C-alpha positions in Angstrom: 4.6 55.2 -12.4 2.9 55.7 -9.0 -0.3 54.0 -10.6 1.9 51.0 -11.7 3.3 50.6 -8.1 -0.2 50.8 -6.7 -1.5 48.2 -9.2 1.5 45.7 -8.2 0.9 46.4 -4.5 -2.8 45.5 -5.1 -1.7 42.2 -6.7 0.4 41.2 -3.8 -2.4 41.6 -1.3 -3.7 38.5 0.3 -7.1 37.3 -1.4 -10.0 37.5 0.9 -11.4 34.1 1.8 -14.7 34.7 3.0 -17.9 32.6 3.0 -19.9 35.7 4.2 -22.8 37.5 2.3 -21.4 40.7 1.0 -22.2 43.4 -1.3 -19.0 44.7 -3.1 -17.8 47.6 -5.1 -14.9 47.5 -7.6 -13.4 50.3 -9.6 -13.9 49.7 -13.2 -10.6 49.5 -14.9 -9.5 50.6 -18.5 -11.4 54.0 -18.4 -10.7 57.5 -18.0 -13.9 57.9 -16.2 -14.5 57.0 -12.6 -16.9 53.8 -12.7 -17.8 51.3 -10.0 -19.1 47.9 -10.5 -21.6 46.6 -7.7 -22.2 43.1 -6.9 -23.2 40.5 -4.5 -21.4 37.4 -3.3 -21.6 34.6 -0.7 -18.0 33.2 -1.5 -15.9 36.2 -2.4 -13.0 34.2 -3.3 -14.4 32.4 -6.2 -16.3 35.4 -7.2 -13.5 37.8 -7.1 -11.1 35.4 -8.9 -13.9 34.9 -11.6 -13.8 38.7 -12.2 -10.0 39.0 -12.0 -9.4 35.9 -14.3 -9.7 37.9 -17.7 -7.7 40.7 -16.2 -3.9 41.4 -16.5 -4.0 43.0 -13.1 -6.6 42.3 -10.1 -9.5 44.4 -9.5 -9.2 46.3 -6.5 -12.3 45.8 -3.9 -12.7 49.4 -2.8 -15.7 48.6 -0.3 -17.5 45.4 1.1 -20.6 45.3 3.1 -21.8 42.3 5.0 -25.5 41.8 5.3 -28.0 38.9 5.9 -30.6 40.4 3.2 -28.1 40.3 0.3 -30.6 39.7 -2.5 -32.9 42.6 -1.2 -30.0 44.9 -0.6 -28.7 44.3 -4.1 -32.0 45.0 -5.9 -32.3 48.0 -3.7 -29.0 49.5 -4.5 -29.3 48.8 -8.0 -32.8 50.4 -8.1 -31.4 53.6 -6.5 -28.4 53.6 -9.0 -30.5 53.3 -12.0 -30.0 56.8 -12.9 -26.2 56.5 -12.5 -26.1 53.5 -14.7 -23.2 54.0 -17.2 -24.7 51.4 -20.0 -28.0 49.7 -20.1 -27.6 46.0 -19.0 -24.3 46.6 -17.2 -23.8 46.9 -13.5 -21.4 49.6 -14.0 -22.4 53.1 -12.4 -20.9 56.5 -12.6 -21.6 58.1 -9.3 -19.8 59.3 -6.4 -18.5 56.3 -4.2 -19.8 57.9 -0.9 -23.1 57.9 -2.4 -22.9 54.2 -3.3 -21.7 53.5 0.2 -24.5 55.5 2.0 -27.1 54.1 -0.3 -26.2 50.3 0.4 -26.3 51.2 4.3 -29.5 52.9 3.9 -31.0 50.0 1.9 -29.8 47.7 4.3 -31.3 49.3 7.5 -34.5 49.9 5.8 -34.9 46.2 4.9 -34.0 45.3 8.3 -36.5 47.5 9.8 -39.3 46.3 7.5 -38.5 42.7 7.8 -38.5 43.1 11.8 -41.9 45.1 11.5 -43.6 42.5 9.2 -42.2 39.6 11.5 -43.6 41.4 14.7 -46.9 42.1 12.8 -47.0 38.3 11.8 -46.4 37.0 15.2 -48.9 39.0 16.6 -51.5 37.9 14.2 -50.3 34.1 14.9 -50.1 34.1 18.6 -52.6 36.8 19.6 -56.4 36.6 20.4 -58.9 37.0 17.6 -60.9 40.0 18.6 -64.6 40.2 17.4 -65.6 43.4 15.7 -69.2 42.6 16.3 -70.7 42.3 19.7 -72.9 39.1 20.6 -76.0 41.3 21.1 -75.7 43.0 17.9 -78.1 41.8 15.1 -76.8 41.6 11.4 -79.1 42.1 8.4 -78.1 40.7 5.1 -79.8 42.6 2.3 -80.5 40.7 -0.9 -81.6 42.8 -4.0 -85.1 41.9 -5.2 -83.9 40.7 -8.6 -84.5 37.6 -11.0 -80.9 37.6 -11.8 -80.1 35.6 -8.6 -83.0 33.1 -8.9 -84.5 33.9 -5.5 -87.8 33.0 -4.9 
């Protein structure tokens, strides 16, 4: 009875109207196991309604995480969760929810850190001076093997 009341309350919640880039987690329905669906969207209203359209009751969004690196974070989290995948080729995972949440945050933080590092490194290359690794007073020799293979006379 309490589960039915919770379901009815969830169906009455206002729908989120967001055009932000988010990674989301749903609890998978119609199972005795605790399973989670992980996905991404830039339009949560449309995406969530597409998940809910075949369902009698609305799916409950358990967690949303906003990120600018939505594609990278989604690939990262799904790679980390590969061992917890419930069925092959399905984005349903059997794992503790706190582990998924931590993994999403860790993926985003690591991606941000590396993206900033790459940007900083590339900016140094573009705007910095080119440093010669050979001094002007050094002599370079080119050794060419004595071989007819190179047609050298």
